[in-house]
mmCIF file of the N, C-alpha and C atoms, coordinates in Angstrom:
data_MODEL
# 
_entry.id   MODEL 
# 
loop_
_atom_site.group_PDB 
_atom_site.id 
_atom_site.type_symbol 
_atom_site.label_atom_id 
_atom_site.label_alt_id 
_atom_site.label_comp_id 
_atom_site.label_asym_id 
_atom_site.label_entity_id 
_atom_site.label_seq_id 
_atom_site.pdbx_PDB_ins_code 
_atom_site.Cartn_x 
_atom_site.Cartn_y 
_atom_site.Cartn_z 
_atom_site.occupancy 
_atom_site.B_iso_or_equiv 
_atom_site.pdbx_formal_charge 
_atom_site.auth_seq_id 
_atom_site.auth_comp_id 
_atom_site.auth_asym_id 
_atom_site.auth_atom_id 
_atom_site.pdbx_PDB_model_num 
ATOM 1   N N  . MET A 1 1  ? 0.784   9.041   -25.804 1.00 0.00 ? 1  MET A N  1 
ATOM 2   C CA . MET A 1 1  ? 1.524   9.699   -24.869 1.00 0.00 ? 1  MET A CA 1 
ATOM 3   C C  . MET A 1 1  ? 3.031   9.672   -25.605 1.00 0.00 ? 1  MET A C  1 
ATOM 4   N N  . PRO A 1 2  ? 3.804   10.824  -25.584 1.00 0.00 ? 2  PRO A N  1 
ATOM 5   C CA . PRO A 1 2  ? 5.188   10.811  -26.064 1.00 0.00 ? 2  PRO A CA 1 
ATOM 6   C C  . PRO A 1 2  ? 6.194   10.081  -25.146 1.00 0.00 ? 2  PRO A C  1 
ATOM 7   N N  . ALA A 1 3  ? 7.113   9.447   -25.647 1.00 0.00 ? 3  ALA A N  1 
ATOM 8   C CA . ALA A 1 3  ? 8.114   8.718   -24.895 1.00 0.00 ? 3  ALA A CA 1 
ATOM 9   C C  . ALA A 1 3  ? 8.825   9.544   -23.747 1.00 0.00 ? 3  ALA A C  1 
ATOM 10  N N  . ALA A 1 4  ? 8.953   10.631  -23.968 1.00 0.00 ? 4  ALA A N  1 
ATOM 11  C CA . ALA A 1 4  ? 9.563   11.281  -22.840 1.00 0.00 ? 4  ALA A CA 1 
ATOM 12  C C  . ALA A 1 4  ? 8.642   11.461  -21.640 1.00 0.00 ? 4  ALA A C  1 
ATOM 13  N N  . GLU A 1 5  ? 7.434   11.706  -21.965 1.00 0.00 ? 5  GLU A N  1 
ATOM 14  C CA . GLU A 1 5  ? 6.428   12.000  -20.873 1.00 0.00 ? 5  GLU A CA 1 
ATOM 15  C C  . GLU A 1 5  ? 6.096   10.541  -20.135 1.00 0.00 ? 5  GLU A C  1 
ATOM 16  N N  . LEU A 1 6  ? 6.162   9.536   -20.910 1.00 0.00 ? 6  LEU A N  1 
ATOM 17  C CA . LEU A 1 6  ? 6.101   8.415   -20.705 1.00 0.00 ? 6  LEU A CA 1 
ATOM 18  C C  . LEU A 1 6  ? 7.062   7.940   -19.549 1.00 0.00 ? 6  LEU A C  1 
ATOM 19  N N  . ALA A 1 7  ? 8.358   8.076   -19.866 1.00 0.00 ? 7  ALA A N  1 
ATOM 20  C CA . ALA A 1 7  ? 9.519   8.027   -18.981 1.00 0.00 ? 7  ALA A CA 1 
ATOM 21  C C  . ALA A 1 7  ? 9.416   8.797   -17.669 1.00 0.00 ? 7  ALA A C  1 
ATOM 22  N N  . ASP A 1 8  ? 8.918   10.088  -17.932 1.00 0.00 ? 8  ASP A N  1 
ATOM 23  C CA . ASP A 1 8  ? 8.620   10.727  -16.420 1.00 0.00 ? 8  ASP A CA 1 
ATOM 24  C C  . ASP A 1 8  ? 7.434   10.169  -15.794 1.00 0.00 ? 8  ASP A C  1 
ATOM 25  N N  . VAL A 1 9  ? 6.372   9.732   -16.445 1.00 0.00 ? 9  VAL A N  1 
ATOM 26  C CA . VAL A 1 9  ? 5.411   9.032   -15.390 1.00 0.00 ? 9  VAL A CA 1 
ATOM 27  C C  . VAL A 1 9  ? 6.000   7.789   -14.935 1.00 0.00 ? 9  VAL A C  1 
ATOM 28  N N  . ALA A 1 10 ? 6.649   6.922   -15.705 1.00 0.00 ? 10 ALA A N  1 
ATOM 29  C CA . ALA A 1 10 ? 7.032   5.734   -15.109 1.00 0.00 ? 10 ALA A CA 1 
ATOM 30  C C  . ALA A 1 10 ? 8.066   5.971   -13.842 1.00 0.00 ? 10 ALA A C  1 
ATOM 31  N N  . ALA A 1 11 ? 8.916   7.033   -14.085 1.00 0.00 ? 11 ALA A N  1 
ATOM 32  C CA . ALA A 1 11 ? 9.731   7.640   -12.960 1.00 0.00 ? 11 ALA A CA 1 
ATOM 33  C C  . ALA A 1 11 ? 9.177   8.044   -11.846 1.00 0.00 ? 11 ALA A C  1 
ATOM 34  N N  . GLN A 1 12 ? 8.029   8.385   -11.785 1.00 0.00 ? 12 GLN A N  1 
ATOM 35  C CA . GLN A 1 12 ? 7.203   8.991   -10.584 1.00 0.00 ? 12 GLN A CA 1 
ATOM 36  C C  . GLN A 1 12 ? 6.394   7.893   -10.104 1.00 0.00 ? 12 GLN A C  1 
ATOM 37  N N  . VAL A 1 13 ? 6.072   6.808   -10.843 1.00 0.00 ? 13 VAL A N  1 
ATOM 38  C CA . VAL A 1 13 ? 5.454   5.457   -10.203 1.00 0.00 ? 13 VAL A CA 1 
ATOM 39  C C  . VAL A 1 13 ? 6.445   4.907   -9.612  1.00 0.00 ? 13 VAL A C  1 
ATOM 40  N N  . VAL A 1 14 ? 7.634   4.622   -10.059 1.00 0.00 ? 14 VAL A N  1 
ATOM 41  C CA . VAL A 1 14 ? 8.783   3.962   -9.285  1.00 0.00 ? 14 VAL A CA 1 
ATOM 42  C C  . VAL A 1 14 ? 8.924   4.683   -8.125  1.00 0.00 ? 14 VAL A C  1 
ATOM 43  N N  . ALA A 1 15 ? 9.016   5.783   -8.086  1.00 0.00 ? 15 ALA A N  1 
ATOM 44  C CA . ALA A 1 15 ? 9.425   6.626   -6.968  1.00 0.00 ? 15 ALA A CA 1 
ATOM 45  C C  . ALA A 1 15 ? 8.371   6.344   -5.825  1.00 0.00 ? 15 ALA A C  1 
ATOM 46  N N  . ILE A 1 16 ? 7.153   6.323   -6.202  1.00 0.00 ? 16 ILE A N  1 
ATOM 47  C CA . ILE A 1 16 ? 6.010   5.972   -5.232  1.00 0.00 ? 16 ILE A CA 1 
ATOM 48  C C  . ILE A 1 16 ? 6.052   4.767   -4.547  1.00 0.00 ? 16 ILE A C  1 
ATOM 49  N N  . LEU A 1 17 ? 6.548   3.630   -5.447  1.00 0.00 ? 17 LEU A N  1 
ATOM 50  C CA . LEU A 1 17 ? 6.492   2.374   -5.264  1.00 0.00 ? 17 LEU A CA 1 
ATOM 51  C C  . LEU A 1 17 ? 7.668   2.048   -4.137  1.00 0.00 ? 17 LEU A C  1 
ATOM 52  N N  . ARG A 1 18 ? 8.932   2.705   -4.536  1.00 0.00 ? 18 ARG A N  1 
ATOM 53  C CA . ARG A 1 18 ? 10.021  2.550   -3.479  1.00 0.00 ? 18 ARG A CA 1 
ATOM 54  C C  . ARG A 1 18 ? 9.887   3.222   -2.222  1.00 0.00 ? 18 ARG A C  1 
ATOM 55  N N  . SER A 1 19 ? 9.004   4.083   -2.181  1.00 0.00 ? 19 SER A N  1 
ATOM 56  C CA . SER A 1 19 ? 8.773   4.845   -0.808  1.00 0.00 ? 19 SER A CA 1 
ATOM 57  C C  . SER A 1 19 ? 7.955   4.217   0.042   1.00 0.00 ? 19 SER A C  1 
ATOM 58  N N  . GLY A 1 20 ? 7.066   3.253   -0.479  1.00 0.00 ? 20 GLY A N  1 
ATOM 59  C CA . GLY A 1 20 ? 6.036   2.737   0.191   1.00 0.00 ? 20 GLY A CA 1 
ATOM 60  C C  . GLY A 1 20 ? 6.147   1.466   0.786   1.00 0.00 ? 20 GLY A C  1 
ATOM 61  N N  . SER A 1 21 ? 5.457   1.003   1.659   1.00 0.00 ? 21 SER A N  1 
ATOM 62  C CA . SER A 1 21 ? 5.457   -0.246  2.422   1.00 0.00 ? 21 SER A CA 1 
ATOM 63  C C  . SER A 1 21 ? 5.224   -1.602  1.419   1.00 0.00 ? 21 SER A C  1 
ATOM 64  N N  . PRO A 1 22 ? 6.387   -2.239  1.463   1.00 0.00 ? 22 PRO A N  1 
ATOM 65  C CA . PRO A 1 22 ? 6.274   -3.409  0.489   1.00 0.00 ? 22 PRO A CA 1 
ATOM 66  C C  . PRO A 1 22 ? 4.994   -4.355  0.871   1.00 0.00 ? 22 PRO A C  1 
ATOM 67  N N  . ILE A 1 23 ? 4.812   -4.400  2.372   1.00 0.00 ? 23 ILE A N  1 
ATOM 68  C CA . ILE A 1 23 ? 3.860   -5.336  2.876   1.00 0.00 ? 23 ILE A CA 1 
ATOM 69  C C  . ILE A 1 23 ? 2.297   -4.728  2.436   1.00 0.00 ? 23 ILE A C  1 
ATOM 70  N N  . ALA A 1 24 ? 2.323   -3.556  2.760   1.00 0.00 ? 24 ALA A N  1 
ATOM 71  C CA . ALA A 1 24 ? 1.030   -2.767  2.248   1.00 0.00 ? 24 ALA A CA 1 
ATOM 72  C C  . ALA A 1 24 ? 0.669   -2.927  0.872   1.00 0.00 ? 24 ALA A C  1 
ATOM 73  N N  . PHE A 1 25 ? 1.816   -2.828  0.014   1.00 0.00 ? 25 PHE A N  1 
ATOM 74  C CA . PHE A 1 25 ? 1.469   -3.008  -1.480  1.00 0.00 ? 25 PHE A CA 1 
ATOM 75  C C  . PHE A 1 25 ? 1.127   -4.452  -1.698  1.00 0.00 ? 25 PHE A C  1 
ATOM 76  N N  . ALA A 1 26 ? 1.594   -5.282  -1.213  1.00 0.00 ? 26 ALA A N  1 
ATOM 77  C CA . ALA A 1 26 ? 1.475   -6.876  -1.532  1.00 0.00 ? 26 ALA A CA 1 
ATOM 78  C C  . ALA A 1 26 ? 0.233   -7.212  -1.008  1.00 0.00 ? 26 ALA A C  1 
ATOM 79  N N  . GLU A 1 27 ? -0.501  -6.683  0.270   1.00 0.00 ? 27 GLU A N  1 
ATOM 80  C CA . GLU A 1 27 ? -1.684  -6.781  0.821   1.00 0.00 ? 27 GLU A CA 1 
ATOM 81  C C  . GLU A 1 27 ? -2.688  -6.075  -0.082  1.00 0.00 ? 27 GLU A C  1 
ATOM 82  N N  . THR A 1 28 ? -2.417  -5.030  -0.561  1.00 0.00 ? 28 THR A N  1 
ATOM 83  C CA . THR A 1 28 ? -3.436  -4.348  -1.360  1.00 0.00 ? 28 THR A CA 1 
ATOM 84  C C  . THR A 1 28 ? -3.672  -5.118  -2.596  1.00 0.00 ? 28 THR A C  1 
ATOM 85  N N  . LYS A 1 29 ? -2.590  -5.664  -3.266  1.00 0.00 ? 29 LYS A N  1 
ATOM 86  C CA . LYS A 1 29 ? -2.551  -6.341  -4.523  1.00 0.00 ? 29 LYS A CA 1 
ATOM 87  C C  . LYS A 1 29 ? -3.453  -7.642  -4.200  1.00 0.00 ? 29 LYS A C  1 
ATOM 88  N N  . ARG A 1 30 ? -3.173  -8.283  -3.091  1.00 0.00 ? 30 ARG A N  1 
ATOM 89  C CA . ARG A 1 30 ? -4.157  -9.467  -2.815  1.00 0.00 ? 30 ARG A CA 1 
ATOM 90  C C  . ARG A 1 30 ? -5.566  -9.065  -2.824  1.00 0.00 ? 30 ARG A C  1 
ATOM 91  N N  . LEU A 1 31 ? -5.791  -7.911  -1.969  1.00 0.00 ? 31 LEU A N  1 
ATOM 92  C CA . LEU A 1 31 ? -7.302  -7.583  -1.756  1.00 0.00 ? 31 LEU A CA 1 
ATOM 93  C C  . LEU A 1 31 ? -7.886  -7.183  -3.089  1.00 0.00 ? 31 LEU A C  1 
ATOM 94  N N  . VAL A 1 32 ? -7.279  -6.452  -3.952  1.00 0.00 ? 32 VAL A N  1 
ATOM 95  C CA . VAL A 1 32 ? -7.816  -6.097  -5.160  1.00 0.00 ? 32 VAL A CA 1 
ATOM 96  C C  . VAL A 1 32 ? -8.014  -7.373  -6.039  1.00 0.00 ? 32 VAL A C  1 
ATOM 97  N N  . THR A 1 33 ? -7.210  -8.398  -6.287  1.00 0.00 ? 33 THR A N  1 
ATOM 98  C CA . THR A 1 33 ? -7.611  -9.599  -6.965  1.00 0.00 ? 33 THR A CA 1 
ATOM 99  C C  . THR A 1 33 ? -8.484  -10.226 -6.357  1.00 0.00 ? 33 THR A C  1 
ATOM 100 N N  . ALA A 1 34 ? -8.598  -10.369 -5.169  1.00 0.00 ? 34 ALA A N  1 
ATOM 101 C CA . ALA A 1 34 ? -9.668  -11.223 -4.394  1.00 0.00 ? 34 ALA A CA 1 
ATOM 102 C C  . ALA A 1 34 ? -11.148 -10.652 -4.518  1.00 0.00 ? 34 ALA A C  1 
ATOM 103 N N  . ALA A 1 35 ? -11.111 -9.281  -4.627  1.00 0.00 ? 35 ALA A N  1 
ATOM 104 C CA . ALA A 1 35 ? -12.443 -8.662  -4.758  1.00 0.00 ? 35 ALA A CA 1 
ATOM 105 C C  . ALA A 1 35 ? -13.293 -9.160  -5.814  1.00 0.00 ? 35 ALA A C  1 
ATOM 106 N N  . ALA A 1 36 ? -12.761 -9.334  -7.021  1.00 0.00 ? 36 ALA A N  1 
ATOM 107 C CA . ALA A 1 36 ? -13.581 -9.861  -8.125  1.00 0.00 ? 36 ALA A CA 1 
ATOM 108 C C  . ALA A 1 36 ? -14.390 -11.016 -7.898  1.00 0.00 ? 36 ALA A C  1 
ATOM 109 N N  . GLY A 1 37 ? -13.806 -11.920 -7.012  1.00 0.00 ? 37 GLY A N  1 
ATOM 110 C CA . GLY A 1 37 ? -14.457 -13.104 -6.762  1.00 0.00 ? 37 GLY A CA 1 
ATOM 111 C C  . GLY A 1 37 ? -15.407 -13.231 -5.595  1.00 0.00 ? 37 GLY A C  1 
ATOM 112 N N  . ARG A 1 38 ? -15.707 -12.307 -4.982  1.00 0.00 ? 38 ARG A N  1 
ATOM 113 C CA . ARG A 1 38 ? -16.532 -12.456 -3.740  1.00 0.00 ? 38 ARG A CA 1 
ATOM 114 C C  . ARG A 1 38 ? -17.520 -11.182 -3.457  1.00 0.00 ? 38 ARG A C  1 
ATOM 115 N N  . ASP A 1 39 ? -18.321 -11.263 -2.533  1.00 0.00 ? 39 ASP A N  1 
ATOM 116 C CA . ASP A 1 39 ? -19.326 -10.318 -2.299  1.00 0.00 ? 39 ASP A CA 1 
ATOM 117 C C  . ASP A 1 39 ? -18.826 -9.255  -1.284  1.00 0.00 ? 39 ASP A C  1 
ATOM 118 N N  . LEU A 1 40 ? -19.349 -8.198  -1.239  1.00 0.00 ? 40 LEU A N  1 
ATOM 119 C CA . LEU A 1 40 ? -19.047 -6.779  -0.362  1.00 0.00 ? 40 LEU A CA 1 
ATOM 120 C C  . LEU A 1 40 ? -18.649 -7.366  0.887   1.00 0.00 ? 40 LEU A C  1 
ATOM 121 N N  . PRO A 1 41 ? -19.776 -7.832  1.762   1.00 0.00 ? 41 PRO A N  1 
ATOM 122 C CA . PRO A 1 41 ? -19.320 -8.237  3.047   1.00 0.00 ? 41 PRO A CA 1 
ATOM 123 C C  . PRO A 1 41 ? -18.063 -9.128  3.245   1.00 0.00 ? 41 PRO A C  1 
ATOM 124 N N  . ALA A 1 42 ? -17.890 -10.096 2.462   1.00 0.00 ? 42 ALA A N  1 
ATOM 125 C CA . ALA A 1 42 ? -16.664 -10.917 2.567   1.00 0.00 ? 42 ALA A CA 1 
ATOM 126 C C  . ALA A 1 42 ? -15.508 -10.096 2.274   1.00 0.00 ? 42 ALA A C  1 
ATOM 127 N N  . GLN A 1 43 ? -15.461 -9.145  1.341   1.00 0.00 ? 43 GLN A N  1 
ATOM 128 C CA . GLN A 1 43 ? -14.262 -8.294  1.139   1.00 0.00 ? 43 GLN A CA 1 
ATOM 129 C C  . GLN A 1 43 ? -14.070 -7.514  1.998   1.00 0.00 ? 43 GLN A C  1 
ATOM 130 N N  . LEU A 1 44 ? -15.034 -6.688  2.705   1.00 0.00 ? 44 LEU A N  1 
ATOM 131 C CA . LEU A 1 44 ? -14.965 -5.917  4.036   1.00 0.00 ? 44 LEU A CA 1 
ATOM 132 C C  . LEU A 1 44 ? -14.328 -6.567  4.934   1.00 0.00 ? 44 LEU A C  1 
ATOM 133 N N  . ASP A 1 45 ? -14.488 -7.745  5.192   1.00 0.00 ? 45 ASP A N  1 
ATOM 134 C CA . ASP A 1 45 ? -14.302 -8.634  6.451   1.00 0.00 ? 45 ASP A CA 1 
ATOM 135 C C  . ASP A 1 45 ? -12.724 -8.889  5.985   1.00 0.00 ? 45 ASP A C  1 
ATOM 136 N N  . ASP A 1 46 ? -12.386 -9.308  5.086   1.00 0.00 ? 46 ASP A N  1 
ATOM 137 C CA . ASP A 1 46 ? -10.956 -9.494  4.604   1.00 0.00 ? 46 ASP A CA 1 
ATOM 138 C C  . ASP A 1 46 ? -10.224 -8.260  4.754   1.00 0.00 ? 46 ASP A C  1 
ATOM 139 N N  . GLU A 1 47 ? -10.669 -7.195  4.369   1.00 0.00 ? 47 GLU A N  1 
ATOM 140 C CA . GLU A 1 47 ? -9.917  -5.863  4.532   1.00 0.00 ? 47 GLU A CA 1 
ATOM 141 C C  . GLU A 1 47 ? -9.782  -5.502  5.881   1.00 0.00 ? 47 GLU A C  1 
ATOM 142 N N  . ALA A 1 48 ? -10.732 -5.722  6.740   1.00 0.00 ? 48 ALA A N  1 
ATOM 143 C CA . ALA A 1 48 ? -10.658 -5.334  8.121   1.00 0.00 ? 48 ALA A CA 1 
ATOM 144 C C  . ALA A 1 48 ? -9.604  -6.173  8.953   1.00 0.00 ? 48 ALA A C  1 
ATOM 145 N N  . ALA A 1 49 ? -9.594  -7.347  8.704   1.00 0.00 ? 49 ALA A N  1 
ATOM 146 C CA . ALA A 1 49 ? -8.510  -8.459  9.070   1.00 0.00 ? 49 ALA A CA 1 
ATOM 147 C C  . ALA A 1 49 ? -7.284  -8.033  8.723   1.00 0.00 ? 49 ALA A C  1 
ATOM 148 N N  . THR A 1 50 ? -7.238  -7.654  7.439   1.00 0.00 ? 50 THR A N  1 
ATOM 149 C CA . THR A 1 50 ? -5.765  -7.284  7.021   1.00 0.00 ? 50 THR A CA 1 
ATOM 150 C C  . THR A 1 50 ? -5.273  -6.365  7.713   1.00 0.00 ? 50 THR A C  1 
ATOM 151 N N  . ILE A 1 51 ? -5.991  -5.258  7.780   1.00 0.00 ? 51 ILE A N  1 
ATOM 152 C CA . ILE A 1 51 ? -5.385  -3.978  8.337   1.00 0.00 ? 51 ILE A CA 1 
ATOM 153 C C  . ILE A 1 51 ? -5.057  -4.239  9.725   1.00 0.00 ? 51 ILE A C  1 
ATOM 154 N N  . ALA A 1 52 ? -5.839  -4.971  10.542  1.00 0.00 ? 52 ALA A N  1 
ATOM 155 C CA . ALA A 1 52 ? -5.553  -5.523  11.933  1.00 0.00 ? 52 ALA A CA 1 
ATOM 156 C C  . ALA A 1 52 ? -4.184  -6.068  11.870  1.00 0.00 ? 52 ALA A C  1 
ATOM 157 N N  . GLN A 1 53 ? -3.807  -6.855  11.003  1.00 0.00 ? 53 GLN A N  1 
ATOM 158 C CA . GLN A 1 53 ? -2.805  -7.783  11.026  1.00 0.00 ? 53 GLN A CA 1 
ATOM 159 C C  . GLN A 1 53 ? -1.588  -6.871  10.517  1.00 0.00 ? 53 GLN A C  1 
ATOM 160 N N  . VAL A 1 54 ? -1.752  -6.183  9.410   1.00 0.00 ? 54 VAL A N  1 
ATOM 161 C CA . VAL A 1 54 ? -0.568  -5.258  9.037   1.00 0.00 ? 54 VAL A CA 1 
ATOM 162 C C  . VAL A 1 54 ? -0.222  -4.020  10.087  1.00 0.00 ? 54 VAL A C  1 
ATOM 163 N N  . ILE A 1 55 ? -1.203  -3.400  10.700  1.00 0.00 ? 55 ILE A N  1 
ATOM 164 C CA . ILE A 1 55 ? -0.994  -2.562  11.385  1.00 0.00 ? 55 ILE A CA 1 
ATOM 165 C C  . ILE A 1 55 ? 0.132   -2.649  12.567  1.00 0.00 ? 55 ILE A C  1 
ATOM 166 N N  . ASP A 1 56 ? 0.173   -4.110  12.998  1.00 0.00 ? 56 ASP A N  1 
ATOM 167 C CA . ASP A 1 56 ? 1.118   -4.420  14.266  1.00 0.00 ? 56 ASP A CA 1 
ATOM 168 C C  . ASP A 1 56 ? 2.466   -4.891  13.597  1.00 0.00 ? 56 ASP A C  1 
ATOM 169 N N  . ARG A 1 57 ? 2.707   -4.859  12.353  1.00 0.00 ? 57 ARG A N  1 
ATOM 170 C CA . ARG A 1 57 ? 4.051   -5.219  11.799  1.00 0.00 ? 57 ARG A CA 1 
ATOM 171 C C  . ARG A 1 57 ? 4.840   -3.916  11.940  1.00 0.00 ? 57 ARG A C  1 
ATOM 172 N N  . PRO A 1 58 ? 6.169   -4.151  11.824  1.00 0.00 ? 58 PRO A N  1 
ATOM 173 C CA . PRO A 1 58 ? 6.987   -2.855  11.896  1.00 0.00 ? 58 PRO A CA 1 
ATOM 174 C C  . PRO A 1 58 ? 6.667   -1.723  10.881  1.00 0.00 ? 58 PRO A C  1 
ATOM 175 N N  . ASP A 1 59 ? 6.275   -2.422  9.627   1.00 0.00 ? 59 ASP A N  1 
ATOM 176 C CA . ASP A 1 59 ? 5.937   -1.093  8.583   1.00 0.00 ? 59 ASP A CA 1 
ATOM 177 C C  . ASP A 1 59 ? 4.544   -0.486  9.163   1.00 0.00 ? 59 ASP A C  1 
ATOM 178 N N  . GLY A 1 60 ? 3.684   -1.031  9.528   1.00 0.00 ? 60 GLY A N  1 
ATOM 179 C CA . GLY A 1 60 ? 2.525   -0.497  10.090  1.00 0.00 ? 60 GLY A CA 1 
ATOM 180 C C  . GLY A 1 60 ? 2.799   0.566   11.189  1.00 0.00 ? 60 GLY A C  1 
ATOM 181 N N  . LEU A 1 61 ? 3.602   0.117   12.126  1.00 0.00 ? 61 LEU A N  1 
ATOM 182 C CA . LEU A 1 61 ? 4.214   0.876   13.199  1.00 0.00 ? 61 LEU A CA 1 
ATOM 183 C C  . LEU A 1 61 ? 4.759   2.255   12.782  1.00 0.00 ? 61 LEU A C  1 
ATOM 184 N N  . ALA A 1 62 ? 5.657   1.845   11.732  1.00 0.00 ? 62 ALA A N  1 
ATOM 185 C CA . ALA A 1 62 ? 6.584   2.944   11.325  1.00 0.00 ? 62 ALA A CA 1 
ATOM 186 C C  . ALA A 1 62 ? 5.604   4.142   10.434  1.00 0.00 ? 62 ALA A C  1 
ATOM 187 N N  . GLY A 1 63 ? 4.483   3.520   9.838   1.00 0.00 ? 63 GLY A N  1 
ATOM 188 C CA . GLY A 1 63 ? 3.691   4.560   8.982   1.00 0.00 ? 63 GLY A CA 1 
ATOM 189 C C  . GLY A 1 63 ? 2.865   5.373   10.238  1.00 0.00 ? 63 GLY A C  1 
ATOM 190 N N  . ILE A 1 64 ? 2.352   4.636   11.434  1.00 0.00 ? 64 ILE A N  1 
ATOM 191 C CA . ILE A 1 64 ? 1.489   5.449   12.355  1.00 0.00 ? 64 ILE A CA 1 
ATOM 192 C C  . ILE A 1 64 ? 2.617   6.440   12.947  1.00 0.00 ? 64 ILE A C  1 
ATOM 193 N N  . GLN A 1 65 ? 3.863   5.932   13.178  1.00 0.00 ? 65 GLN A N  1 
ATOM 194 C CA . GLN A 1 65 ? 4.636   6.885   13.976  1.00 0.00 ? 65 GLN A CA 1 
ATOM 195 C C  . GLN A 1 65 ? 5.000   8.192   13.068  1.00 0.00 ? 65 GLN A C  1 
ATOM 196 N N  . ALA A 1 66 ? 5.265   7.802   11.877  1.00 0.00 ? 66 ALA A N  1 
ATOM 197 C CA . ALA A 1 66 ? 5.426   8.840   10.837  1.00 0.00 ? 66 ALA A CA 1 
ATOM 198 C C  . ALA A 1 66 ? 4.364   9.944   10.809  1.00 0.00 ? 66 ALA A C  1 
ATOM 199 N N  . PHE A 1 67 ? 3.024   9.526   10.725  1.00 0.00 ? 67 PHE A N  1 
ATOM 200 C CA . PHE A 1 67 ? 1.926   10.250  10.804  1.00 0.00 ? 67 PHE A CA 1 
ATOM 201 C C  . PHE A 1 67 ? 1.867   11.071  11.951  1.00 0.00 ? 67 PHE A C  1 
ATOM 202 N N  . LEU A 1 68 ? 1.825   10.525  13.147  1.00 0.00 ? 68 LEU A N  1 
ATOM 203 C CA . LEU A 1 68 ? 2.192   11.243  14.556  1.00 0.00 ? 68 LEU A CA 1 
ATOM 204 C C  . LEU A 1 68 ? 3.254   12.248  14.593  1.00 0.00 ? 68 LEU A C  1 
ATOM 205 N N  . ASP A 1 69 ? 4.180   11.877  13.818  1.00 0.00 ? 69 ASP A N  1 
ATOM 206 C CA . ASP A 1 69 ? 5.431   12.996  13.874  1.00 0.00 ? 69 ASP A CA 1 
ATOM 207 C C  . ASP A 1 69 ? 5.306   13.895  12.780  1.00 0.00 ? 69 ASP A C  1 
ATOM 208 N N  . LYS A 1 70 ? 4.195   13.846  11.954  1.00 0.00 ? 70 LYS A N  1 
ATOM 209 C CA . LYS A 1 70 ? 4.140   14.706  10.822  1.00 0.00 ? 70 LYS A CA 1 
ATOM 210 C C  . LYS A 1 70 ? 5.262   14.724  9.897   1.00 0.00 ? 70 LYS A C  1 
ATOM 211 N N  . ARG A 1 71 ? 5.654   13.478  9.567   1.00 0.00 ? 71 ARG A N  1 
ATOM 212 C CA . ARG A 1 71 ? 7.007   13.235  8.641   1.00 0.00 ? 71 ARG A CA 1 
ATOM 213 C C  . ARG A 1 71 ? 6.511   12.193  7.501   1.00 0.00 ? 71 ARG A C  1 
ATOM 214 N N  . THR A 1 72 ? 7.526   12.164  6.524   1.00 0.00 ? 72 THR A N  1 
ATOM 215 C CA . THR A 1 72 ? 7.134   11.032  5.654   1.00 0.00 ? 72 THR A CA 1 
ATOM 216 C C  . THR A 1 72 ? 7.847   9.747   6.070   1.00 0.00 ? 72 THR A C  1 
ATOM 217 N N  . PRO A 1 73 ? 7.204   8.655   6.220   1.00 0.00 ? 73 PRO A N  1 
ATOM 218 C CA . PRO A 1 73 ? 7.486   7.467   6.651   1.00 0.00 ? 73 PRO A CA 1 
ATOM 219 C C  . PRO A 1 73 ? 8.811   6.778   5.907   1.00 0.00 ? 73 PRO A C  1 
ATOM 220 N N  . SER A 1 74 ? 9.500   5.983   6.651   1.00 0.00 ? 74 SER A N  1 
ATOM 221 C CA . SER A 1 74 ? 10.609  5.299   6.051   1.00 0.00 ? 74 SER A CA 1 
ATOM 222 C C  . SER A 1 74 ? 10.466  3.822   6.364   1.00 0.00 ? 74 SER A C  1 
ATOM 223 N N  . PHE A 1 75 ? 10.210  3.011   5.224   1.00 0.00 ? 75 PHE A N  1 
ATOM 224 C CA . PHE A 1 75 ? 10.015  1.571   5.482   1.00 0.00 ? 75 PHE A CA 1 
ATOM 225 C C  . PHE A 1 75 ? 11.157  0.854   5.172   1.00 0.00 ? 75 PHE A C  1 
ATOM 226 N N  . GLY A 1 76 ? 11.536  -0.231  5.974   1.00 0.00 ? 76 GLY A N  1 
ATOM 227 C CA . GLY A 1 76 ? 12.646  -1.073  5.763   1.00 0.00 ? 76 GLY A CA 1 
ATOM 228 C C  . GLY A 1 76 ? 12.617  -2.087  4.860   1.00 0.00 ? 76 GLY A C  1 
# 
């Protein structure tokens, strides 16, 4: 990949990471890391529990409200 193209792709990734929920990204990273060491039922249980916890946090509520309002969410 040419350096100029790499810089463009890196800028796109940074923009995505800046616009997302830090809590959701952290929990996703934790879930992906944990997945390699456990069976599917245990992973699905953890994912369901994580969703239930994150959805009640400010970022989760902001995401739901943005979806209902048909707008891009803004995370604090």
